Biotite code that builds the C-alpha atoms (Angstrom):
import biotite.structure as struc

atoms = struc.array([
    struc.Atom([102.607, 108.036, 100.587], chain_id="A", res_id=1, res_name="UNK", atom_name="CA", element="C"),
    struc.Atom([102.116, 104.384, 99.666], chain_id="A", res_id=2, res_name="UNK", atom_name="CA", element="C"),
    struc.Atom([105.072, 104.477, 97.461], chain_id="A", res_id=3, res_name="UNK", atom_name="CA", element="C"),
    struc.Atom([106.943, 105.819, 99.977], chain_id="A", res_id=4, res_name="UNK", atom_name="CA", element="C"),
    struc.Atom([106.272, 103.281, 102.171], chain_id="A", res_id=5, res_name="UNK", atom_name="CA", element="C"),
    struc.Atom([106.648, 100.559, 99.905], chain_id="A", res_id=6, res_name="UNK", atom_name="CA", element="C"),
    struc.Atom([110.198, 101.528, 98.614], chain_id="A", res_id=7, res_name="UNK", atom_name="CA", element="C"),
    struc.Atom([111.278, 101.647, 102.771], chain_id="A", res_id=8, res_name="UNK", atom_name="CA", element="C"),
    struc.Atom([110.422, 98.108, 102.818], chain_id="A", res_id=9, res_name="UNK", atom_name="CA", element="C"),
    struc.Atom([111.775, 97.377, 99.624], chain_id="A", res_id=10, res_name="UNK", atom_name="CA", element="C"),
    struc.Atom([115.311, 98.821, 100.936], chain_id="A", res_id=11, res_name="UNK", atom_name="CA", element="C"),
    struc.Atom([114.798, 97.011, 104.040], chain_id="A", res_id=12, res_name="UNK", atom_name="CA", element="C"),
    struc.Atom([114.103, 93.921, 102.591], chain_id="A", res_id=13, res_name="UNK", atom_name="CA", element="C"),
    struc.Atom([117.113, 93.916, 100.627], chain_id="A", res_id=14, res_name="UNK", atom_name="CA", element="C"),
    struc.Atom([119.487, 95.373, 103.271], chain_id="A", res_id=15, res_name="UNK", atom_name="CA", element="C"),
    struc.Atom([118.823, 92.851, 105.768], chain_id="A", res_id=16, res_name="UNK", atom_name="CA", element="C"),
    struc.Atom([121.682, 90.572, 105.234], chain_id="A", res_id=17, res_name="UNK", atom_name="CA", element="C"),
    struc.Atom([124.268, 93.505, 105.682], chain_id="A", res_id=18, res_name="UNK", atom_name="CA", element="C"),
    struc.Atom([122.342, 95.030, 108.797], chain_id="A", res_id=19, res_name="UNK", atom_name="CA", element="C"),
    struc.Atom([124.220, 94.361, 112.071], chain_id="A", res_id=20, res_name="UNK", atom_name="CA", element="C"),
    struc.Atom([121.369, 92.025, 114.089], chain_id="A", res_id=21, res_name="UNK", atom_name="CA", element="C"),
    struc.Atom([120.402, 94.402, 116.815], chain_id="A", res_id=22, res_name="UNK", atom_name="CA", element="C"),
    struc.Atom([119.955, 97.161, 114.723], chain_id="A", res_id=23, res_name="UNK", atom_name="CA", element="C"),
    struc.Atom([117.938, 94.842, 112.260], chain_id="A", res_id=24, res_name="UNK", atom_name="CA", element="C"),
    struc.Atom([115.632, 93.523, 114.825], chain_id="A", res_id=25, res_name="UNK", atom_name="CA", element="C"),
    struc.Atom([114.912, 96.989, 116.336], chain_id="A", res_id=26, res_name="UNK", atom_name="CA", element="C"),
    struc.Atom([113.997, 97.976, 112.651], chain_id="A", res_id=27, res_name="UNK", atom_name="CA", element="C"),
    struc.Atom([111.713, 94.932, 112.449], chain_id="A", res_id=28, res_name="UNK", atom_name="CA", element="C"),
    struc.Atom([110.216, 95.800, 115.561], chain_id="A", res_id=29, res_name="UNK", atom_name="CA", element="C"),
    struc.Atom([109.593, 99.007, 114.721], chain_id="A", res_id=30, res_name="UNK", atom_name="CA", element="C"),
    struc.Atom([107.841, 97.536, 111.548], chain_id="A", res_id=31, res_name="UNK", atom_name="CA", element="C"),
    struc.Atom([105.626, 95.149, 113.237], chain_id="A", res_id=32, res_name="UNK", atom_name="CA", element="C"),
    struc.Atom([104.340, 97.988, 115.454], chain_id="A", res_id=33, res_name="UNK", atom_name="CA", element="C"),
    struc.Atom([102.729, 99.371, 112.453], chain_id="A", res_id=34, res_name="UNK", atom_name="CA", element="C"),
    struc.Atom([100.854, 96.523, 111.331], chain_id="A", res_id=35, res_name="UNK", atom_name="CA", element="C"),
    struc.Atom([97.714, 97.801, 110.900], chain_id="A", res_id=36, res_name="UNK", atom_name="CA", element="C"),
    struc.Atom([99.120, 100.588, 108.465], chain_id="A", res_id=37, res_name="UNK", atom_name="CA", element="C"),
    struc.Atom([100.795, 98.234, 106.349], chain_id="A", res_id=38, res_name="UNK", atom_name="CA", element="C"),
    struc.Atom([98.026, 95.740, 106.565], chain_id="A", res_id=39, res_name="UNK", atom_name="CA", element="C"),
    struc.Atom([95.841, 98.334, 104.447], chain_id="A", res_id=40, res_name="UNK", atom_name="CA", element="C"),
    struc.Atom([98.173, 97.903, 101.437], chain_id="A", res_id=41, res_name="UNK", atom_name="CA", element="C"),
    struc.Atom([97.263, 95.351, 98.590], chain_id="A", res_id=42, res_name="UNK", atom_name="CA", element="C"),
    struc.Atom([98.407, 91.488, 98.712], chain_id="A", res_id=43, res_name="UNK", atom_name="CA", element="C"),
    struc.Atom([100.909, 92.251, 96.308], chain_id="A", res_id=44, res_name="UNK", atom_name="CA", element="C"),
    struc.Atom([102.450, 94.660, 98.562], chain_id="A", res_id=45, res_name="UNK", atom_name="CA", element="C"),
    struc.Atom([102.105, 92.384, 101.212], chain_id="A", res_id=46, res_name="UNK", atom_name="CA", element="C"),
    struc.Atom([104.196, 90.226, 99.371], chain_id="A", res_id=47, res_name="UNK", atom_name="CA", element="C"),
    struc.Atom([106.959, 92.701, 100.136], chain_id="A", res_id=48, res_name="UNK", atom_name="CA", element="C"),
    struc.Atom([106.267, 92.131, 103.770], chain_id="A", res_id=49, res_name="UNK", atom_name="CA", element="C"),
    struc.Atom([106.298, 88.584, 103.808], chain_id="A", res_id=50, res_name="UNK", atom_name="CA", element="C"),
    struc.Atom([109.709, 89.124, 101.836], chain_id="A", res_id=51, res_name="UNK", atom_name="CA", element="C"),
    struc.Atom([111.114, 90.790, 104.802], chain_id="A", res_id=52, res_name="UNK", atom_name="CA", element="C"),
    struc.Atom([109.706, 88.400, 107.173], chain_id="A", res_id=53, res_name="UNK", atom_name="CA", element="C"),
    struc.Atom([111.184, 85.420, 104.564], chain_id="A", res_id=54, res_name="UNK", atom_name="CA", element="C"),
    struc.Atom([114.820, 87.300, 104.579], chain_id="A", res_id=55, res_name="UNK", atom_name="CA", element="C"),
    struc.Atom([114.865, 87.987, 108.342], chain_id="A", res_id=56, res_name="UNK", atom_name="CA", element="C"),
    struc.Atom([113.765, 84.361, 109.295], chain_id="A", res_id=57, res_name="UNK", atom_name="CA", element="C"),
    struc.Atom([116.513, 82.959, 107.066], chain_id="A", res_id=58, res_name="UNK", atom_name="CA", element="C"),
    struc.Atom([118.804, 85.505, 108.421], chain_id="A", res_id=59, res_name="UNK", atom_name="CA", element="C"),
    struc.Atom([117.756, 84.486, 112.248], chain_id="A", res_id=60, res_name="UNK", atom_name="CA", element="C"),
    struc.Atom([118.091, 80.384, 110.513], chain_id="A", res_id=61, res_name="UNK", atom_name="CA", element="C"),
    struc.Atom([121.447, 81.120, 109.469], chain_id="A", res_id=62, res_name="UNK", atom_name="CA", element="C"),
    struc.Atom([122.771, 82.607, 112.796], chain_id="A", res_id=63, res_name="UNK", atom_name="CA", element="C"),
    struc.Atom([121.217, 79.716, 114.321], chain_id="A", res_id=64, res_name="UNK", atom_name="CA", element="C"),
    struc.Atom([119.014, 81.940, 116.278], chain_id="A", res_id=65, res_name="UNK", atom_name="CA", element="C"),
    struc.Atom([116.347, 79.052, 116.170], chain_id="A", res_id=66, res_name="UNK", atom_name="CA", element="C"),
    struc.Atom([113.391, 80.190, 118.990], chain_id="A", res_id=67, res_name="UNK", atom_name="CA", element="C"),
    struc.Atom([113.490, 83.862, 117.458], chain_id="A", res_id=68, res_name="UNK", atom_name="CA", element="C"),
    struc.Atom([112.934, 82.126, 113.763], chain_id="A", res_id=69, res_name="UNK", atom_name="CA", element="C"),
    struc.Atom([110.167, 79.739, 115.226], chain_id="A", res_id=70, res_name="UNK", atom_name="CA", element="C"),
    struc.Atom([108.653, 83.086, 116.616], chain_id="A", res_id=71, res_name="UNK", atom_name="CA", element="C"),
    struc.Atom([108.322, 84.780, 113.317], chain_id="A", res_id=72, res_name="UNK", atom_name="CA", element="C"),
    struc.Atom([107.257, 81.612, 111.414], chain_id="A", res_id=73, res_name="UNK", atom_name="CA", element="C"),
    struc.Atom([104.162, 81.068, 114.026], chain_id="A", res_id=74, res_name="UNK", atom_name="CA", element="C"),
    struc.Atom([103.272, 84.542, 112.858], chain_id="A", res_id=75, res_name="UNK", atom_name="CA", element="C"),
    struc.Atom([103.423, 83.836, 109.411], chain_id="A", res_id=76, res_name="UNK", atom_name="CA", element="C"),
    struc.Atom([101.394, 80.400, 109.777], chain_id="A", res_id=77, res_name="UNK", atom_name="CA", element="C"),
    struc.Atom([98.794, 81.919, 112.196], chain_id="A", res_id=78, res_name="UNK", atom_name="CA", element="C"),
    struc.Atom([98.084, 84.654, 109.553], chain_id="A", res_id=79, res_name="UNK", atom_name="CA", element="C"),
    struc.Atom([97.986, 82.600, 106.474], chain_id="A", res_id=80, res_name="UNK", atom_name="CA", element="C"),
    struc.Atom([95.894, 79.828, 108.493], chain_id="A", res_id=81, res_name="UNK", atom_name="CA", element="C"),
    struc.Atom([92.799, 82.205, 107.419], chain_id="A", res_id=82, res_name="UNK", atom_name="CA", element="C"),
    struc.Atom([94.356, 82.690, 103.803], chain_id="A", res_id=83, res_name="UNK", atom_name="CA", element="C"),
    struc.Atom([93.459, 79.104, 102.456], chain_id="A", res_id=84, res_name="UNK", atom_name="CA", element="C"),
    struc.Atom([94.071, 80.119, 98.807], chain_id="A", res_id=85, res_name="UNK", atom_name="CA", element="C"),
    struc.Atom([97.280, 81.863, 99.098], chain_id="A", res_id=86, res_name="UNK", atom_name="CA", element="C"),
    struc.Atom([99.364, 79.054, 97.679], chain_id="A", res_id=87, res_name="UNK", atom_name="CA", element="C"),
    struc.Atom([102.784, 81.017, 97.210], chain_id="A", res_id=88, res_name="UNK", atom_name="CA", element="C"),
    struc.Atom([103.168, 82.243, 100.790], chain_id="A", res_id=89, res_name="UNK", atom_name="CA", element="C"),
    struc.Atom([102.148, 78.937, 102.104], chain_id="A", res_id=90, res_name="UNK", atom_name="CA", element="C"),
    struc.Atom([104.827, 76.994, 99.863], chain_id="A", res_id=91, res_name="UNK", atom_name="CA", element="C"),
    struc.Atom([107.183, 79.619, 101.509], chain_id="A", res_id=92, res_name="UNK", atom_name="CA", element="C"),
    struc.Atom([106.184, 78.927, 105.227], chain_id="A", res_id=93, res_name="UNK", atom_name="CA", element="C"),
    struc.Atom([106.618, 74.799, 104.472], chain_id="A", res_id=94, res_name="UNK", atom_name="CA", element="C"),
    struc.Atom([110.290, 75.930, 103.488], chain_id="A", res_id=95, res_name="UNK", atom_name="CA", element="C"),
    struc.Atom([110.738, 78.140, 106.421], chain_id="A", res_id=96, res_name="UNK", atom_name="CA", element="C"),
    struc.Atom([109.303, 75.567, 108.831], chain_id="A", res_id=97, res_name="UNK", atom_name="CA", element="C"),
    struc.Atom([111.375, 72.632, 107.325], chain_id="A", res_id=98, res_name="UNK", atom_name="CA", element="C"),
    struc.Atom([114.307, 74.450, 107.593], chain_id="A", res_id=99, res_name="UNK", atom_name="CA", element="C"),
    struc.Atom([113.566, 75.133, 111.047], chain_id="A", res_id=100, res_name="UNK", atom_name="CA", element="C"),
    struc.Atom([112.305, 71.596, 111.732], chain_id="A", res_id=101, res_name="UNK", atom_name="CA", element="C"),
    struc.Atom([115.596, 70.335, 110.205], chain_id="A", res_id=102, res_name="UNK", atom_name="CA", element="C"),
    struc.Atom([118.071, 72.925, 111.919], chain_id="A", res_id=103, res_name="UNK", atom_name="CA", element="C"),
    struc.Atom([116.635, 72.077, 115.145], chain_id="A", res_id=104, res_name="UNK", atom_name="CA", element="C"),
    struc.Atom([117.355, 68.158, 114.871], chain_id="A", res_id=105, res_name="UNK", atom_name="CA", element="C"),
    struc.Atom([114.056, 67.294, 113.275], chain_id="A", res_id=106, res_name="UNK", atom_name="CA", element="C"),
    struc.Atom([115.639, 66.320, 109.938], chain_id="A", res_id=107, res_name="UNK", atom_name="CA", element="C"),
    struc.Atom([112.863, 63.975, 108.320], chain_id="A", res_id=108, res_name="UNK", atom_name="CA", element="C"),
    struc.Atom([109.992, 66.362, 109.369], chain_id="A", res_id=109, res_name="UNK", atom_name="CA", element="C"),
    struc.Atom([111.829, 69.142, 108.067], chain_id="A", res_id=110, res_name="UNK", atom_name="CA", element="C"),
    struc.Atom([112.950, 67.534, 104.622], chain_id="A", res_id=111, res_name="UNK", atom_name="CA", element="C"),
    struc.Atom([109.353, 66.507, 104.386], chain_id="A", res_id=112, res_name="UNK", atom_name="CA", element="C"),
    struc.Atom([108.373, 70.267, 104.244], chain_id="A", res_id=113, res_name="UNK", atom_name="CA", element="C"),
    struc.Atom([111.062, 71.486, 102.332], chain_id="A", res_id=114, res_name="UNK", atom_name="CA", element="C"),
    struc.Atom([109.727, 68.631, 99.349], chain_id="A", res_id=115, res_name="UNK", atom_name="CA", element="C"),
    struc.Atom([106.423, 70.072, 99.932], chain_id="A", res_id=116, res_name="UNK", atom_name="CA", element="C"),
    struc.Atom([107.427, 73.441, 98.944], chain_id="A", res_id=117, res_name="UNK", atom_name="CA", element="C"),
    struc.Atom([109.513, 72.290, 96.074], chain_id="A", res_id=118, res_name="UNK", atom_name="CA", element="C"),
    struc.Atom([106.878, 70.321, 94.891], chain_id="A", res_id=119, res_name="UNK", atom_name="CA", element="C"),
    struc.Atom([104.423, 73.079, 95.122], chain_id="A", res_id=120, res_name="UNK", atom_name="CA", element="C"),
    struc.Atom([106.640, 75.281, 92.743], chain_id="A", res_id=121, res_name="UNK", atom_name="CA", element="C"),
    struc.Atom([107.249, 72.157, 90.607], chain_id="A", res_id=122, res_name="UNK", atom_name="CA", element="C"),
    struc.Atom([103.667, 71.501, 89.895], chain_id="A", res_id=123, res_name="UNK", atom_name="CA", element="C"),
    struc.Atom([102.623, 75.378, 89.754], chain_id="A", res_id=124, res_name="UNK", atom_name="CA", element="C"),
    struc.Atom([105.595, 75.429, 86.941], chain_id="A", res_id=125, res_name="UNK", atom_name="CA", element="C"),
    struc.Atom([107.599, 78.277, 88.774], chain_id="A", res_id=126, res_name="UNK", atom_name="CA", element="C"),
    struc.Atom([110.684, 79.500, 86.646], chain_id="A", res_id=127, res_name="UNK", atom_name="CA", element="C"),
    struc.Atom([113.102, 77.022, 86.751], chain_id="A", res_id=128, res_name="UNK", atom_name="CA", element="C"),
    struc.Atom([115.857, 79.560, 88.285], chain_id="A", res_id=129, res_name="UNK", atom_name="CA", element="C"),
    struc.Atom([113.475, 79.815, 91.520], chain_id="A", res_id=130, res_name="UNK", atom_name="CA", element="C"),
    struc.Atom([113.872, 75.804, 92.164], chain_id="A", res_id=131, res_name="UNK", atom_name="CA", element="C"),
    struc.Atom([117.886, 76.364, 91.385], chain_id="A", res_id=132, res_name="UNK", atom_name="CA", element="C"),
    struc.Atom([118.140, 79.171, 93.885], chain_id="A", res_id=133, res_name="UNK", atom_name="CA", element="C"),
    struc.Atom([116.433, 77.159, 96.316], chain_id="A", res_id=134, res_name="UNK", atom_name="CA", element="C"),
    struc.Atom([118.745, 74.088, 95.749], chain_id="A", res_id=135, res_name="UNK", atom_name="CA", element="C"),
    struc.Atom([121.687, 76.275, 96.205], chain_id="A", res_id=136, res_name="UNK", atom_name="CA", element="C"),
    struc.Atom([120.630, 78.086, 99.457], chain_id="A", res_id=137, res_name="UNK", atom_name="CA", element="C"),
    struc.Atom([119.678, 74.862, 101.175], chain_id="A", res_id=138, res_name="UNK", atom_name="CA", element="C"),
    struc.Atom([122.826, 73.019, 99.771], chain_id="A", res_id=139, res_name="UNK", atom_name="CA", element="C"),
    struc.Atom([124.610, 74.941, 102.705], chain_id="A", res_id=140, res_name="UNK", atom_name="CA", element="C"),
    struc.Atom([122.713, 72.572, 105.080], chain_id="A", res_id=141, res_name="UNK", atom_name="CA", element="C"),
    struc.Atom([121.491, 69.562, 103.554], chain_id="A", res_id=142, res_name="UNK", atom_name="CA", element="C"),
    struc.Atom([123.656, 66.778, 102.456], chain_id="A", res_id=143, res_name="UNK", atom_name="CA", element="C"),
    struc.Atom([123.575, 65.708, 98.563], chain_id="A", res_id=144, res_name="UNK", atom_name="CA", element="C"),
    struc.Atom([121.362, 62.928, 99.231], chain_id="A", res_id=145, res_name="UNK", atom_name="CA", element="C"),
    struc.Atom([118.963, 65.346, 101.298], chain_id="A", res_id=146, res_name="UNK", atom_name="CA", element="C"),
    struc.Atom([118.813, 67.650, 98.479], chain_id="A", res_id=147, res_name="UNK", atom_name="CA", element="C"),
    struc.Atom([118.413, 64.905, 95.768], chain_id="A", res_id=148, res_name="UNK", atom_name="CA", element="C"),
    struc.Atom([115.444, 63.627, 97.913], chain_id="A", res_id=149, res_name="UNK", atom_name="CA", element="C"),
    struc.Atom([113.821, 67.156, 98.250], chain_id="A", res_id=150, res_name="UNK", atom_name="CA", element="C"),
    struc.Atom([114.018, 67.991, 94.369], chain_id="A", res_id=151, res_name="UNK", atom_name="CA", element="C"),
    struc.Atom([113.237, 64.977, 93.214], chain_id="A", res_id=152, res_name="UNK", atom_name="CA", element="C"),
    struc.Atom([110.080, 65.342, 91.030], chain_id="A", res_id=153, res_name="UNK", atom_name="CA", element="C"),
    struc.Atom([110.586, 62.285, 88.924], chain_id="A", res_id=154, res_name="UNK", atom_name="CA", element="C"),
    struc.Atom([107.651, 60.149, 89.911], chain_id="A", res_id=155, res_name="UNK", atom_name="CA", element="C"),
    struc.Atom([105.561, 62.858, 89.191], chain_id="A", res_id=156, res_name="UNK", atom_name="CA", element="C"),
    struc.Atom([103.460, 62.014, 86.460], chain_id="A", res_id=157, res_name="UNK", atom_name="CA", element="C"),
    struc.Atom([103.062, 63.835, 83.199], chain_id="A", res_id=158, res_name="UNK", atom_name="CA", element="C"),
    struc.Atom([99.260, 63.068, 82.898], chain_id="A", res_id=159, res_name="UNK", atom_name="CA", element="C"),
    struc.Atom([98.847, 65.528, 85.551], chain_id="A", res_id=160, res_name="UNK", atom_name="CA", element="C"),
    struc.Atom([99.759, 68.475, 83.451], chain_id="A", res_id=161, res_name="UNK", atom_name="CA", element="C"),
    struc.Atom([97.496, 67.672, 80.594], chain_id="A", res_id=162, res_name="UNK", atom_name="CA", element="C"),
    struc.Atom([94.099, 68.297, 81.589], chain_id="A", res_id=163, res_name="UNK", atom_name="CA", element="C"),
    struc.Atom([91.189, 70.202, 80.060], chain_id="A", res_id=164, res_name="UNK", atom_name="CA", element="C"),
    struc.Atom([88.313, 71.839, 81.247], chain_id="A", res_id=165, res_name="UNK", atom_name="CA", element="C"),
])
């Protein structure tokens, strides 16, 4: 049963950008109603739910449905406030909230959160393609100077990476 549900989530998460906004919103509302069922998934499967939230929020931001995006970001923030060891999802929330703030006119605050998200990815040595994809996506919104600020890690001391226990 979990495999079928996971596949449905996977399919929905990848189809979001191709769906009519109203249809996509209705499907997402149905998904939210089933939250108790989906909360029983293991954490790695919850990442699929996060992926769906992420894609829907990005879709809403692309279309400048800022109020709807803010509501979903707040839901994610609220959920992950109690999960203090979940760095990946927190970094993604920084990124989503940063882009929301940027598009809402609070550019400086937004850029700081975007940079924090990128710095977390850099410090945890994420695949370089991950940061390149982030940079390519954000180039739709940020100026070249803002992109440089958001992805400039030259001041990070290499000694941070050479520790031993």
